N, C-alpha and C positions, 0 to 999 in steps of 0.2 A: 496567503498570497503575498503579501506584501513583504515577507521576508526573503521570499523565493526571489521577486523582483528585485530586490537588494543585492542580494549575492549575487545574480545574473549580471550586474551592472557593474558590480566590482570586478567582479570576474573576467569582463568585458573591458574595463581599464586597464586592469594589470596585465592581459595580454597586448593590448595597444602600447603600452608603457615598454613591457618588454620588446616589442617590434621595434618600437624607436630607439631603443638600447642597441639592437642588434642592427640596426642600419647606420648608426651614427658608429659605430667601430670599422666602418667599410672605409678603404680609400676616399678621399672626395677632391673636386678638379675643379677648378674655376672655368667657367664655359669659352668653349675655344674661340680664339680669336680667329678673325678671316684672316685668310692666307696675306702678306704684303705683296706688290707686286715691284721686282728688282730689278733692273738692267744686270743682262748677264756679263757685261763689260767692267763691271762695276765690282763683283764679287771675287773678292781675293783667295789665293791659293794658300800661300804660307802665311799664318796668322798667329799670333803669341795669344796664347788666353793668360791676360794680366790676375792676378789673386782676386780674389773677391774681395767684393767692399760693404760693410755695413751701413746702409743709409738712414741717416739722423734725422729723426720726425720732432717737430716740435710738440713741447708739453699738450700744448692745446688740441693736437691734432687726433682725428677722429680713428687714424690709420693704427689696425692692429700694430704693436708693439711687441717685441721679439720678449721673452722670459727668460731668455740664456742670460745669464749671469758668472759662470763659470768660464774662466779665458779659456779653458782646455775643450771645453765642449763648442767654446763658439770659434777657436780656431779647426775641430774638429769638422765640424759642419761645412765652414768656408771653403775647406781642403777636398774635402768629397763632391761637394757641390764644383769646384774647377775642376777635379780629375773628371764628373761625370761628363762635364761639358767636351773636356776635351775626348772622350772616347764618343761620344757622341758624333762630333764635329770630323773625327775621323771615319766615321761610316759614311759622312755625307761628300766624301769625294774632297774634304780639307787634309792641310797637310800641317798639324798643330806642332809649333816647337817645342821639344820637350821642357818640363817644367823647372828643371835644374838648370836648362841654359838662360833661360829667362830669366830667372830668378838672378841669376849670377850677373848679368848684365844690368838688371835694373839697380843692384845694388855694387855695381862696380864704382861708381863715385864715393863710397864711403857713408853716403848719406842717405838710409835705405828708405826713406819715403819719400825722396827726393822725384822719383817719378811720377808723385800725382801731381805737381805743380807743371810734368811738360803735356805739349800738345801732340794730338793723334799722331800729326805729320811725325813730330818729333821722336816718338816713340817706336813708331815703325822704323826711321831711320836707324838709333839707335839698337833695335831688336832685329833690324836685318828682315822685316817680315814684308807681307805685302799687305797686312790687313793685321788689327787687333781687337781682340774682344775683352768684354767690360761683363763682369756679372755683379750685381746690387741686388745685394739680400734687403729686401722691404723687413722682414720679418721671421721668424724662426723660433721653434718652440720644442723644448725635450722633457716633458713634463710625468712623473710615475707619481702617483701618489696613491692612499687606499683605495678611494674611490674613482679619483679620476683620471687618467693617462690621455697625454695628446702629444702627438708628433708630427709637427706641421711646417712647411717652409715655402714665402712667399717671396719670389725674387723675379728679375729680369735679367735678360742677355743683350748687350749691346753689339755688334759686328761694324767697324770702321775700316775703310780701306787707308790706302798709305798717301790717298789724298787728302785724308781726312772727312771724306766725305761719308756720311751715315748709311751705311749698307740696311740697317733694320736694326728696331728694336721693339721686343717679343716680352712677355710676361705670362708667369704660369704658376699657380700653388698648388701643391698636393699636402695628404694631411690621413693621417689617421688617429683616430679617436675610440676611447670605451669609458664607459662610467660601470663602474660595479655596487649592486645593491645588496648587501650581504644577507640578507633574510627574507623568508618564505619564497613565493613565486619569484620573486626580482631577482633570487640568487643565478635563476635558471640563464640571464645576461652573460652575467660571469663563466657560469659553468661551457657555455659555448664559445665563449671567447677567452679563454682562459689560455690557448696555445698562445694570441696575440703577443701576450708579457712572457713566454717564457725564455725568450730568447734575448741576450743583452740589448738595452736602451741603444747602443749603439749600432747595433746591426738594424732596430727597427727604424731607427733614423735614415740609415743608409739606405733602405728600400724606400721611403719616401721619396729621398732627394734622388734616387734613382729612377722611382715612379715620374718624377719632377722633369727631369731630363728628356726622359722618352717623349714624353708628351709634348714639351717644346720645341723639339729636334724634328717631330711632324709639322712643325710650321716654318723653319730654318729653309732659306734656300739651298740648293745642292750644288756645291763648287763645280764648275764645269769642266775645269782643269785636272782633276781629280779622280782615280777609278772607283766605280760604283762599290763598295764591301760590302761583306755578308751582313746583312742586316739584325742584329741585338735587339730584342726588345726588355732585355732585363737578367742580370746576374746575381744571383744570390749564395756567398758566401759566410761560412762561419769564423772570418779571419779577424774579428774583434774579438775572438778569445784569445788574442796574440800566444797563449804560448801551451804547448801541446804537450804532455808526457807520452808515457811509454801506453800502447793500447789506444789513445785518443785519434779520431780522424779528422782528418783537414777534407772539409766536403764540398764541393763546387758543384752549382746548378744553373745552367743556361736554358734561356728560353731565345731561340730565334731563330731564322729560317729554317725549313727542313733541309736535307743532303747533304750537309756540311762534316767535315772530317774536322774533329775537335780533340784538343787536349789544354792540360796546363803543365806551368811548372811552378817549381817552388825556388824561386830565383837559382839560384848554381849550385844548389843541393838536389835536388830531383827534378828532371827535365822529361820532358814526354810522357806525362801521366795523362791513360786514356779516359775520354769521356764520351761515354757510351748514347747512343740516343735509346730512350725508353719510350718516349712517344713523337708526334710528330711535332717537330722543332723542339723539343724540350732533350738536352743532354743533361747527365748526371756522370761524377764518379767521384771517389775521394783517395786519401793515402792514409795508412794508417802507421803511427810513430813504432818503432821497431826498437830493443831492448839496445841502448851503445848509442843510438845517432845523436848528434851533435848540429844543429844549425841555431843562428841568433842574425836578428832583424833580416830575414830573407822576404823579397815583392813575390807576392802571388801574379804571374801573368797568363793570362787565356789565349790560346789561340786558335782562330778558325781558318778553315780553306775551303773554298768551293770548288765544285769539279773541273772548272776552266781554272785552276792554278793560282786565282787570286786568294792573298792572305789578308786575315786581320788580325791584330793585337789588340786586347783588352786588358788595360793595366789596370787592378784591382787598387784603388787608392788606399793610403792607409796600410796598408797589409805590410807591417812588419811581424812576420811570423817569428817565432822562435821554438825551437824545437831541442827536447831536452828529453832522451833516453837512457838519461846515466840514473840509476837507482839508486835511492838515499843507502846509507849504512844502518842496517838493521839492530835493533836493541838486543843487548846483551845481558846478562844475571837477571833470566826474566823468573820469577819466584811467585808462591801465592800461599795460601792456605786460608779454609775453611770456617767461619764463624756459622753461627746457629742462623742468623738471616743474610749472610752474605758472604760472597768469597774476592778477598782481596788480593788482587795482583800488583806487584812490584816489576821495575825494570831499572837499567842505568841509560842515560840519556847519551847516545851517540854524539861523537864530537863531530859534528856539521853544520852549516850556517844556514843550508837552506830547509832543514827539518821544517813542515810548519804544524802537522798533528801526527799522533799517534792512533791508533785503529786497532780496535779490539776484534778480535774474531774468534768464536764461539762453536761447539760443534759435540756433539755426542758420541763421536767413532773419530778415532785418532787417524782414520783413512778417506773417512765421509765429508762430508759438504758442510764448511764451516758458514756462517752468518756475522754479518757486523753489528757488531751490540753495542758500541761505542766509539768516541772519538774525542781524544782528548789532546790539551798541550803539556799536561803532568805527565809526572813518572810513577804514576798509578791508577789504577781503577778498581771500585767497586760493584761488583756481578750482585744484585739482589735478585734478581731471577735465577733460585736456584731451589733444588729438589733434595730434603734429606734423602741419603740411604744410595746415593748413586756417584758415577764419576762423571765427571765435565772438563771436557779438553778445550783449551786456547790457545792464541797466536796471536802475537804482539807485533806489530809490523811500522817500521816508519814511515811517514806520506809526508814529500816535499811541497813546494811549490806549485810544483807540475802537476801535480796528482799522480806523481809515481809512488808505488808500494815499494818499500825494500823487500828483497828475499825473504822466503821464511826463516824464522829461527827455531825450525825443531817445534813438536809441542809441549805445552804445560798440562801436565794430567792430574787434576785435585780431584780426590775422592770426598764425598761432602758426607760427612759422618751422620748416624742416624741418631741425633740430640733427642728427640721425643722416643720416648718407648715404644716398641712395635712386636708384635705377637711373632713368634713361630709358628707353622702347623705345616700338618702333613707331610709331603715329601720335599726335603731340601737337596736342592742341586745349584752349581753357579757359584758366583761370588757373593760372599756377605761382608760387604764394606764395613768399616771402621762404626760402631755406634754403640745404641741400648735397645736389645730384646731381651723380650721373655718367652719362655715355653710352660705351659700351662698342663700340656697332655705329652703324650709317647707322640715324637716325630722320627722320619727314617731319612737316611740316603740310602736311596734306592740302589740294586746292584747294576753295575755300568753306569752309574751318576758320579760325578768328581763335584765334592762342596768344600769350598774353600775359605776361611774363615780370616779376614784380614786381622793384622796387628790391631791393639787399645780395642776391641771389640770387649762387650759387656753383655754375658748372657747369665739372665736369673731362670732357676730351674722352680719352679714351685711343687708339693708334695704330689708324688708320684711321674713326675716327667723325667723324660729319658730321650737320647738321639741313639737307635738303631742303625749301624752301620753294617750294610752289606755290601755300598759300594765302596767308593775310597774318600776319607774324610781328610783337609788337610788344616792343620791352624798352627800355624806358625807367627809366634807372636816377637816382638823384638824387647829389648833391654828395657828401654823406655817407655816402652808400649806394650805390656806382656797382654796376653789375652785371658781375659779372667772369666769361671764358671764359679755361679755362687748360688748354693741352695738355700732358698726361702725359709728363715726360721719360723716354724710353727704359732701360732698366737697363742696368746693367754689360754689355758684350759681345754687348748686343741689335741687330741695324740698327734703323738710324732708321725709323719711319714715321710721319713727320708727319700730325698730324690735319689735316682739311680745314674746319673752322671751320663756318660758315654758307654754304649754295650757295643762292640764289635763281633759279631757275627761270625760262623763259618763262610768263607770267600770273601769277606770283607778287610778294608787296610784303613789303619788311622794312623797318620802322623802329627804329633802333637811336641811343640816344643815353644819355651818359657811362658805357660801357658801354669795359669793360680786355680787351684780348686779348692773351695771352702765350703765345709757344711754338709758334705753327702754322707747319704747313707752308705754308697757304694759309688766313689769315685770313677774309676774307669775299669772295665768288667770285657775281658776278652775270652768269649765262650768258645772261638778256634779265630782264624784267619790271622792275620799280622797285627801285632800292635807295637809301636816305635813310639817312646816319651822320651823327652829330653829335657834337663835344665827345667822343670818345672816343680810347683809346689804345691802339698796336700796338707792342709790345716784343719782340723776339727771333723767334725762327722761320728759316722755310727759304726757300720759293720767293718769295714777296708777301706784302704784310699786308691791300691791298684789289686786286682786280682784275676787271673789264668786260669779257666778251668775246663778248656775245650784242647784241642790238640789242633797245634798252629804253633807259629814265630813270634816271639816277643824280644826287646829289645829295650833296657831301662836304663838310661844312662843322667846320672848328673839330678837324680829324683832326692827332694825333700820333702820328708813324710815325718807329721807328727800331731799327737794328741788325736788318733782315733783308736779303735777297740784293736784293729789288726794292720799293719803297716802294709803287708802284702800276703796274698795268699796265692801260692803256686801249688796247682793239684794235678796240672798237665801240660804238654808242649815242651817245646825246645825253647831256649834263649837264655838271656845273661841279665846279671844285674849288676854295673858296676857303678864305684864313683858314685854312690849314693848315700846320703845320711837318714837313719829311720831312728829317732827317739821320742821319748815319752809317749810310749803306745805299751798297751796292754803286751800283746804280744808285735815282736817288730817281724818277722817274716814266719809264715806258716806253710811248711814244705810239704808235700804228699803225694807228688810225682811228679813224672818229668824228667826231662835234662836242664839242668840250670847250671848254667858258670855263675856262681857269686865272687867277686873278687873286687878289692880294691875300694870298701865299702865301710861306712862308720855306725854301725849299729849299736846304741846303748844306750843306756838309762830306760830302759822298757824292762817291763817283769819279766818276761821272755825276751829274749833278744833272738834267738832261731826255736821253732819246736817243728820236727821233724817224724814224720810216721814212717818215710821210707828213706833209704839210703842216702846220701846226702855226704858231697865234699865240697869243704871254703876253703879258698886260701888268702892269704892278704886282706884280712879285713881286720878292723878296729872293734873290740868288744869293751873299751873302755878299762882293760885287766888283763894280765899276761898269764895268770892261774888257770886252770882248767875248771876251778871249784868255783871258781866267781864270774865265767862267762855268760852264765844262765844261757847256756845251751841246753835243750831238752830232746829227747831220741836218738836215732842213730843218726848222729853227725858226726863226722871224722874231719877234725880243723888240722888240716896238713902246715898251715902258718899265719900267724897273727902279725899284727903292726902293734909296736909298744906305743904309740900314738896317733892321734885321726890323721886321715889321709888329707895331707899327700906329704905330710911331716913326717909319719912316723917311718920305725927303721924295722924290716921285718926279723922277726923271730920263727924259725923252722920248729916247729912241735909235733910227738907224739906222745899225748900221755906225759905231758910237761917235760919229757924227755926229748933230745937233739933227735933228729933223724938221720940214722947213717946207713951206708950203702948194704949194711949186713942186713938191719930190721927191715929195709924195702926189698930184700932179695926174700927175707922170711913173710914178707906180708905177702907177696907176689906168688908163693911157693903155696899159701895156703888157700889165697883165692882159687889158684891154678887147680889145684885138687879137689875141692870144693865144685868146680862147674864141672870138671871132668866126670865126679860122681854124678852131680847130677843126673848130665847127659846120659850116662849109662843107666842112670835109674829113671830116665823118660820125663823127668823133671826139665821141660824145658824152659818153662817162664823164668825158674831159680838158676838155671844152667847159663842163659843169657845174661841175668844180672850178673853173677859172679864173672862171666868171662868178661864181661865189657869192663868190670873194676878194674878185672887186673890188667888187663889192655891199655887202662889208664896208667896203670903203674908201671908197665915193663913191655915191650915189643917182643912178641914170641912165637913161631914159626906154628908150632902146635897149639896156640891159643885161636891162629886165623884160621886154621884147620877144623878145632873144635866147634870155633864158634861161627863158621860157615854152613859147617851142617847143621847145627841149631836152627839158624833163622830158615835152613832150607825147611826142616821140622813144621819149623811156626810159618811156613811160607809167605816168610816176610821180604819181597823181592827188591825192593830198595834199598832195605838195608843189607841184604844180601851182595847186590851188585857192589857195592861202595865194598864192604869189608874186602871181598875178592880184589878188587881194583887198587885198594890201600895195600892189600898184603903181598900181593906182585909184584907192586912198586918197590916195596922196602926187602923182597926176599925173589929176586927176580930167577933166581937157577934153582927153585923149588920144584920138583916136577911135581908132588904131590897137590899143589895151588894150580898148576896149570890142567892137569886132569879134572879138577872140582871146575873149574871157569870152563872148561870145553865143554863138560855134561851140562854145565846152567847155559851157555849159549845155544847148546843142543835142543834144550829143553824148549829155550823163547823162542826157537825156529829161525835161530839166525846163524845159517851153517856155513857163511862165506867168514863171517869172522872166528867161528868157532874153527874153521880151517887153520886161518891164518894163526891163530895162537897154539893148534896144535903141531903145525911145523916148528913152531919156535920151541914148544916142549921135549920134540926129538931129537934136536939139536941137542939140548942137554941130556939125554938120556934115548939113544940111538934104539937099543934093542929093549926097552922098556915093553912088554908081551899087551900092556891093556892100553899103552899110546900105539901100537900098532895096529890092534883091535880096532880102537876111534879110527883109523886112518882107514882102513877098508870098511868100513862102515860109512864114512864120510863121501867116501870115492864112490862106495855105489849105489847112495842117494844120488851125487850131483850125475852119476851115469845114465842113470833109472831116466833122472829130469830133463837130459838133453836127448835122449830117444824118444823123449815123449815129446818135444819140444814146446815145456811148457812157459811160461813167463820167467822172467830170472829175479828173484829174492834174495838181497844183500849181497850181491855178487856171483849166486849160484841160481839154478831153476826151482823150483819150488813144484808139488805136485798138490794140488785142491781136489779134496773128497767131496762128494755131497754132503749137505748139510747135516748137521747133529741132530737134528730134531728141534734146534731152538731157532731154526731161521738163520745160524750163520755158517758159513762153511768150516769144515774142520780139515785141519791140515795132518795129512798121514804119515807124514813125519814124527809128530810127536806122540804118537802113538808107539813107534820104535823108540824113541829117547825115550819115552817113560819106564821102559822096562830098562833100559841103564842104571836111569836115575833110581830105581826102586831097589836095586839090590845095596846101593848106598843107605838108603833108608831104611830097607830091612836089617843090615846090618847094625844100623844106629842104634836100633830098636829092641837088638836083639842081645844089647849092653858092650857091643860088639864092632868098632867105625870097620868101614868096609878094607880088605886088606892094603887095595891097592891106591887107597887114600890117609889111614895113618897106620904108621908103622914105629916101630923104634927106629931113632937115629941111627944106631948102632946096624943096623941093619941094613 
């Protein structure tokens, strides 16, 4: 019970103390004096407001003395007090003389303080005024401390007429206080009144002086000779900021009588800036500084007009505004690099005197939002808030003493490597930044996905790990930052489980450049798709460095392979191996199928340089010797030429069984291949016919070869290669009617009737009386005529007739049935060991 009562008492005291703190922060005023009676005849109209003077109090005086010790602060308070009284007297019908006029006349004799010894009557005569106004400051304080803040003014005003008679004397005081208690419930006071000190101290003091002047003006008599001007209670501006840069606001708020039309001027720089009435008697407005604007020491003037046309001008004291809209030069040469714990950024300091700081901005996207993360005066910055394995973007901008930021100088992209080893798993897509990674289980680049590995990356494969590529893999290293693929070595006593590296699936594509593979059982395997490897190293390992086992395309350029069982295994697909080096292997290249261009390579110091179980032709390679029995080549390999030294320094030596290749030998070889190919065609051994005819075509171009090869491909139903052979044959023998006939039949078989008609018309120009061509023309004309009559849709420039479905759910073209009859005659003729008479004939006929 006693504890609860004690808590209640303490809580009550705390709340009471906080309330006292809050009340201490409010503006306080002395008790208002009774209004003095003044004879109307003695009230002056044209008055000179003398410079405000500070009273001198004796040391033992109990009167509060000023805490102002800075001369600038004393001058500021005196000037604002004088100007505030100027504005208030003008509103009460007086005509105050301009401050500059009064000061010039007072100092005209050369002695700035001489006027202080003059009588009031003498001063009126000197200043040509009806009276003078004296301001005596008893005390003034501008105290800003950690726990206590005080803004206070205590001053009196005297008005004397030209006869030296005292019209009246009035005194008033005003203040703002705040006490801050930083802990516990007491901090509530500081929270509530934090806004009191959010403005510059001079603005706080200005508002206290304005409050003092308005309160005192309520006691002053009106001048009967002047008009009644709009009443102004207070004016609040931010002119004490002095300097305004791009985007900064010059703000004005006026508390006056309602129904006025108000505006303000920034000297001669900008006039008639409107002040809108936002509440009854409250007028607010602002001006935003724009880029390129410039103004120095401009005064703020506020204009108010009543509905009857009476104007009032309020001159904001001490308002020497400087507008600086000129941007500072931007930093150049911004560079940076990432470390494990921070990103370091550097730049060149621009040649400019008004640069105050450099602002560092950071973003996660080059075109997204950036936030300020630092401000420094040096030419470097360290950002410790980084995340490994990602990209971050920076901007560095200059800031001058007006707060202007320089224009953006582009974006600096920094890739923070993955310094700590991180495991990759599942599906891979996107960008893998430089770093250290590990793969323990098979992962994949899925179909339709792109996976990019950045330079300098290091990926370790554990036993059984691999990357299956069904999408698109790109790994482009750099000379100083290659991409490293490393197979982890087995521990002592463990069985060897060589990792498989990269496996390209059908439909997949991999482009590798400047990559290093080490220790893999199978480095890169192409089971289909497209494999492109450039300038990469393969060292150590098991079965092979690079293997191609599926139909697809491969391009191997500049590879360096050593210390594996087999350097390359080529068993399928079409591609090339050029400018590569394979050495210190059991077998350099093992070839068993497909089409491969193997040229300008250095294949030497292997137990077997090339082992081929299928026909292979190689040219311009270096095998470590110029003798056929020392080339270490095994199988059906035709070495057409070799280099007598490693590429690119070796000279070309043309060989056929250690003999120079002559035109006679080439013609003999061509005749043999042609004879074998034609015989295989008549024997309906179309696979052998295709191989021999293709080899013959590589030795020499021949019209009969194109014809026999075309019919062979027709029998093999290889549409893609057949179209290629026919197009190539026609391009080389454009006047051969037989090729045109076969090409027309092929187009008819494909349903391309319009294209077939065009080819046929060209063939008829070559042989207008050819009966087969004329038969084809009649046939095509009948089809086109029938389609026009049936009004069917046009296909390939002609109309096509579509029959009902063929039982599979797909429409069957009626044309193909008739076309097949024409094609069949050629096939039947070929299968009866004699080509169709209209296709292959003796050239003499």
